[in-house]
Steps between C-alpha positions, in 0.01 A plus 500: 500500500721480193323177387164662535602794283648264243185293496286809468717628222473172310119506546475855364717406204281197435186702510651757261609229259156328509325830442729581203441144353126541543506831324703355213272196467195734483618657167289549193449233231486611144365300202742544203342626181147551629238404366662268242758353725845385385480500119724582204407863430375622160793555259452879494531513879787253543732730681247701703229257605637375829713811586190719463316268736785508756545875479172568679606301806752565779623153599648454853674222691221281640278535192438214253417467131268243358531360149193321356568325167368250248723253322806695620733550797682770684844505661714754688804577280819695526542841346680347198225238468243777491674707230617206289213253554743215533399331829266201523539435869471742785787659703350356812636152590272229370280736290418281211187619322225254413305641198125487535217696654550641837571777750831579644569749777849652563565674835718815486755451781779732403524851366630561147406396150324163449462342160241247376441336162318221327728186495388472134780698328276588205243659728769683694626641177142603407504720815367263769747625761476730804749711686404661824683718752422384863537779757655434845220609727144624498502879554384592851148621558448865533533617859163589670428868538558634849205517732330837534270381776650637816300255718667198342821663396674426831420128465616489138813699597572257787465201262733671253751573769498141617537370143786748438677382817469125426590510130873562565496237775359240268741599221794483740384153624470374139843637408647338810363169401629532151843579643506854346589674828 
């Protein structure tokens, strides 16, 4: 019996992990700098061009950002590389930019600040750099309003009661598998 419970617990944990992974993979993709793409901003907008663009978007883990450029490149840089425009290779292993025309997509896997810049130091100094804050999770959807139809209220109440009962069971199984209890 204990083996069956352990196998069931592992299956529930696997389903939960796969569901979370699918939700993260289904994030939004944003094109940086719409509609012009990844360009050196006009001199009068050097400091505000990309921060203004990013300020209108809430980025979450699972989202991605797309850079489209001409005769340029883009790399993910450190915080210091962003502020000092002194990095010509990315912070990710093997990230060596190849200047030219292209499109590059970066997936946002971890919460916190992420920094991007042109690998051309002159363009970075002209303001072609981007800092975004990636939030940990997508906010939950608003809860549905309770049913006021008394004919279907019992069924809805029963489904809610069943879900309320099984949620702690699933949570306990997942915690047990993770060795937290």
